C-alpha positions in Angstrom: 0.0 -0.1 -0.1 1.6 3.3 -1.1 1.5 6.5 1.0 -1.4 7.7 -1.2 -3.4 4.3 -1.5 -6.9 4.6 -0.3 -7.5 0.9 0.1 -7.1 0.1 3.8 -5.9 -3.2 5.1 -8.7 -4.4 7.2 -9.1 -6.9 9.8 -8.8 -10.0 10.1 -5.6 -9.3 8.0 -2.1 -10.2 9.6 0.4 -7.6 10.9 4.0 -8.6 11.0 6.2 -7.0 13.6 10.0 -6.9 13.3 11.4 -7.2 16.8 9.9 -8.4 19.9 10.6 -6.2 22.7 8.3 -4.2 24.8 7.3 -2.1 21.8 6.4 -5.1 19.7 4.5 -6.6 22.7 2.2 -3.4 23.1 1.8 -3.0 19.2 0.7 -6.6 18.9 -1.8 -6.0 21.7 -3.1 -3.1 20.0 -3.4 -4.6 16.7 -5.3 -7.8 18.4 -7.7 -5.4 20.1 -8.4 -3.9 16.6 -9.1 -7.5 15.1 -5.7 -8.3 13.3 -3.5 -11.3 13.8 0.1 -10.6 14.3 3.4 -12.4 13.6 6.6 -11.3 15.5 10.1 -11.9 14.3 12.6 -12.0 17.3 15.7 -14.4 17.9 14.5 -14.8 21.7 12.0 -17.8 22.1 10.7 -15.9 25.2 10.7 -12.3 23.9 8.2 -10.1 25.4 5.9 -9.8 22.4 4.9 -13.6 22.6 2.7 -12.4 25.3 0.3 -10.9 22.7 1.4 -12.0 19.2 -0.5 -14.6 17.4 2.6 -16.3 16.2 6.4 -16.0 16.5 9.3 -16.7 14.3 12.3 -17.4 16.2 15.1 -15.8 14.1 17.5 -12.8 13.9 15.4 -9.8 12.7 18.6 -8.8 10.6 18.4 -12.1 8.7 17.0 -11.6 5.0 15.7 -15.0 4.9 13.7 -14.5 8.1 12.4 -11.2 7.2 11.3 -12.7 3.7 9.5 -15.5 5.8 7.8 -13.0 7.9 6.6 -10.9 4.9 5.2 -14.0 3.1 2.8 -14.5 6.1 1.8 -11.0 6.6 -0.3 -8.1 4.8 2.3 -5.4 6.0 5.2 -4.9 8.5 5.8 -2.5 11.4 9.1 -2.1 13.1 9.7 -2.1 16.9 13.2 -0.3 16.4 15.0 1.7 13.8 18.1 -0.4 13.6 17.0 -3.1 11.0 19.2 -2.8 7.9 17.5 -1.0 5.2 18.6 -2.9 2.3 16.6 -6.1 3.1 13.6 -4.0 4.1 13.7 -2.1 0.7 13.5 -5.4 -1.2 10.5 -6.7 1.0 8.9 -3.1 0.5 8.6 -3.9 -3.2 5.8 -6.5 -2.4 4.9 -6.1 1.2 4.4 -2.6 2.6 6.9 -1.6 5.7 6.3 1.1 8.1 8.3 3.3 8.4 9.2 3.1 4.8 12.8 2.0 4.2 13.6 5.3 2.5 12.5 7.2 5.4 14.3 4.8 7.9 17.7 5.2 5.9 17.7 8.9 6.5 16.8 8.6 10.1 18.9 5.5 11.3 22.1 7.1 10.2 22.7 10.2 12.7 24.8 12.2 10.2 22.1 11.8 7.5 19.6 12.7 10.1 21.6 15.9 10.9 22.0 16.7 7.0 18.2 16.3 6.5 17.5 18.8 9.1 19.9 21.3 7.7 18.1 20.9 4.4 14.8 21.5 6.0 16.3 24.6 8.1 15.1 23.0 11.2 16.9 24.2 14.3 19.5 21.7 15.9 22.8 21.6 17.9 25.8 22.7 15.6 27.6 19.4 14.7 30.6 17.8 12.8 31.2 14.6 11.3 34.1 12.4 12.7 34.7 9.6 10.4 38.4 9.6 9.6 41.5 11.6 10.7 41.0 14.7 8.7 37.4 15.0 9.9 38.9 14.4 13.6 41.2 17.3 13.1 38.5 19.6 11.6 36.2 18.8 14.4 38.8 19.5 17.0 39.2 23.3 15.3 35.5 23.6 15.4 33.6 25.6 18.2 31.8 22.5 19.6 33.0 22.2 22.9 31.8 21.0 25.2 30.2 18.6 23.2 28.9 14.9 22.9 30.5 12.4 20.5 27.7 10.0 19.0 27.9 7.0 17.0 26.4 7.5 13.7 24.5 4.2 13.9 22.9 2.4 16.9 23.2 3.6 20.4 20.2 4.4 22.7 19.9 5.2 26.4 23.0 6.8 26.6 24.9 4.2 24.7 27.4 5.0 21.9 27.9 8.4 23.3 30.9 10.2 25.2 30.9 13.6 26.7 34.0 15.8 25.3 35.0 18.6 27.5 37.4 20.0 25.3 39.2 19.6 21.9 42.0 17.7 23.3 39.7 15.1 24.6 38.2 14.4 21.2 40.8 11.7 20.2 40.3 9.6 23.2 36.5 10.0 23.1 36.6 8.6 19.4 38.8 5.8 20.5 36.4 4.9 23.2 33.9 4.4 20.3 36.3 2.2 18.6 36.8 5.0 16.1 33.6 4.2 14.4 31.8 6.8 12.3 30.5 9.4 14.5 28.9 13.0 15.0 30.4 15.5 17.3 27.3 17.8 18.7 27.9 20.9 20.8 26.5 20.3 24.4 23.1 22.3 24.8 22.2 24.0 28.0 18.4 23.5 28.2 15.3 24.2 30.3 13.4 21.1 29.5 13.5 18.2 27.2 10.2 17.4 25.6 8.8 14.9 22.9 6.2 15.8 20.4 4.6 12.6 18.7 3.0 13.1 15.5 0.7 10.5 13.6 0.4 10.7 10.0 -1.9 8.7 7.6 -1.6 7.5 4.3 -3.5 10.7 2.9 -1.2 13.2 4.9 -3.8 13.6 7.6 -1.8 14.4 11.0 -2.8 14.5 14.6 -0.5 15.2 17.5 -0.4 13.8 21.0 -0.1 16.5 23.8 3.5 17.5 24.5 5.5 15.3 26.9 8.0 16.6 29.4 10.8 13.9 29.8 13.5 13.7 32.4 16.6 11.4 32.1 18.8 9.7 34.6 22.4 8.6 33.3 21.1 8.9 29.8 18.0 6.8 30.2 14.5 8.3 30.2 13.3 8.1 34.0 10.1 10.3 34.0 7.6 11.5 31.6 4.7 14.1 32.3 1.8 14.9 30.1 1.0 17.5 29.3 4.4 19.4 29.3 4.4 22.6 31.2 5.3 24.8 28.1 3.6 27.7 26.4 1.0 27.1 23.7 3.3 29.0 21.2 6.2 26.8 21.8 3.9 23.7 21.1 2.8 25.2 18.0 6.2 26.2 16.7 7.5 22.6 17.4 4.5 20.8 15.8 5.0 22.8 12.6 8.7 21.8 12.7 7.7 18.0 13.2 5.0 18.2 10.5 7.8 19.7 8.1 10.1 16.6 8.9 7.3 14.1 8.4 5.9 15.6 5.1 9.5 15.7 3.7 9.9 11.9 4.4 6.2 11.2 3.1 6.0 9.5 6.5 3.3 7.1 7.5 2.8 6.1 11.2 4.1 7.4 14.7 6.9 9.7 14.2 8.5 11.1 17.6 10.9 14.1 17.9 12.8 14.9 21.1 13.6 18.6 21.5 15.5 20.8 23.8 13.9 23.8 25.1 16.2 26.5 25.7 15.5 29.4 28.4 14.7 31.9 25.6 11.9 29.5 24.2 14.0 28.3 21.3 13.5 24.5 20.3 16.3 22.7 18.9 16.0 18.8 17.7 17.9 16.4 19.9 16.6 13.1 18.3 14.1 11.7 15.9 12.7 8.2 16.5 10.7 6.9 13.5 8.4 4.7 15.7 6.4 4.5 18.9 8.6 5.9 21.7 9.4 5.4 25.3 7.9 8.7 26.2 4.6 7.8 24.6 4.0 5.0 26.9 2.1 7.4 29.0 -0.6 7.7 26.1 -1.8 4.2 27.1 -3.5 5.5 30.1 -3.7 9.1 29.6 -5.1 9.7 26.0 -8.2 8.5 24.2 -6.2 6.4 21.7 -2.5 5.2 22.5 0.4 5.5 20.3 0.5 1.8 19.7 -3.1 1.8 18.4 -2.5 5.0 16.3 0.6 3.1 14.8 -1.5 0.2 13.7 -4.3 2.5 12.4 -2.1 4.7 10.4 -0.2 1.9 8.7 -3.3 -0.1 7.9 -5.2 3.0 6.5 -7.7 3.0 9.1 -9.2 6.5 10.2 -6.6 7.9 12.8 -7.9 7.7 16.5 -8.4 10.8 18.9 -5.1 12.0 20.6 -7.5 13.9 23.3 -5.7 13.9 26.8 -8.3 12.2 29.2 -6.2 13.3 32.3 -2.9 14.6 33.2 -0.5 11.6 34.0 3.1 10.8 34.7 5.0 7.7 33.7 8.3 6.3 35.3 10.5 3.6 33.7 11.5 0.7 35.9 14.9 -0.2 35.6 16.9 -3.6 36.6 18.4 -2.0 39.5 15.1 -2.5 41.3 15.6 -6.3 41.0 19.0 -6.2 42.6 17.4 -7.9 45.8 14.9 -10.2 43.9 11.4 -9.5 42.6 10.2 -6.4 43.9 6.9 -5.9 46.0 4.8 -3.7 43.9 1.8 -3.8 46.2 2.4 -0.1 47.5 2.5 1.2 43.8 -0.8 -0.6 42.9 -2.5 0.6 46.0 -2.4 4.1 44.5 -5.6 4.9 42.7 -5.6 4.8 38.9 -1.9 3.3 38.7 -1.2 0.9 36.0 1.9 -1.4 36.2 3.5 -2.7 32.9 6.1 -5.5 33.2 8.3 -6.6 30.4 9.1 -10.0 31.7 12.8 -9.6 30.8 15.9 -10.8 32.7 17.0 -8.0 35.1 20.5 -6.5 34.8 21.3 -2.7 36.0 19.9 0.0 33.6 17.9 -2.3 31.7 14.3 -1.1 31.1 12.1 -3.9 32.9 8.9 -2.1 32.8 7.1 1.2 33.5 4.2 2.4 35.8 1.7 5.2 35.0 -0.5 7.3 37.2 -2.5 10.5 37.4 -0.4 13.4 38.0 -2.2 14.3 41.1 -0.7 11.0 42.6 3.1 11.8 41.5 4.6 12.6 44.8 2.9 9.3 46.2 4.2 7.2 43.4 7.8 8.7 43.6 7.8 8.0 47.3 6.7 4.4 46.5 9.4 3.8 44.1 12.1 5.3 46.2 11.2 2.7 48.8 11.6 0.0 46.3 15.2 0.8 45.4 17.9 -0.9 47.2 19.9 1.2 49.7 23.3 2.3 48.4 26.3 -0.2 49.4 28.2 0.6 52.6 31.9 0.7 52.4 33.6 -2.0 54.2 35.1 -1.5 57.6 34.4 1.1 60.2 32.1 1.2 63.1 28.8 -0.6 63.1 
């Protein structure tokens, strides 16, 4: 189905999902509630998405043969991450629609290409410089980009594949820490808030937006999202126009997320683009009339887009593997808070890994924050000294 095709893919068609993590789990659940069957492709036999998917192909989602097998069983494919190689997807898209389209994916999954696209569209962003060889390294060291952040061009998320660089003389060591992989140096931005704007775009170009989201990070990982973000209406309107411009340039179909830095003077600078449902958008499961996951299915299948109306102010906290340090946490105090929902991904815990999230009304934020603090293990005490 092309971006202008008016023929929807109706239930009981089959939707394929490349990747079986929490995003695949929640998309498969949304598709099932709309009447679709789902087939997920993931190498882990016990991946999170098996809890909601109709069927599961156990194979690497970077395997062209496995992707072709998935496509042969499905009417269209969705992606639960943007790191799938674009080449095999482009071949599949010739006969089975893929969302996001491989052409759009290729421009976004390479950080340098993403930055160049923003420059072409005159979208505000942090100044940057490519670092891919010794000549580019030397040029970047002469640029006015310090302090800065060196980021891998491909892959990397939740702070991975990124190194802070205080001064020009630190750049060679930072690049070595990335194994001298192709990278982009970006100037560090002082910002007031980080916000997400999530657009949904249909095949006919129709666009709807979720309310703006306010994100707070800890150690490079999203810790908390609040909706609606406490920002001026004119800031929201300006940001939405930028997101609309990007999505139109890519002829994008589906959920499209842009993280912005909000400067103290009200200026918005693009931080990251995510061509998919996004961690910050998990709060829409409980706070909005239609979740981002249902919107992704609706947009890709050519159904009418749902309402993004905010039902109530809400806050979401990510649950990281550190909470499991002493064993399975007792979530009773969290679930005793009215209007609170707990989503567990059933993954093997490790420090820093996203194990789930919890959502409640903003009015209960302080109570939920205290309950989460009580769950966290106390810091280890140094050996020796008095008892």
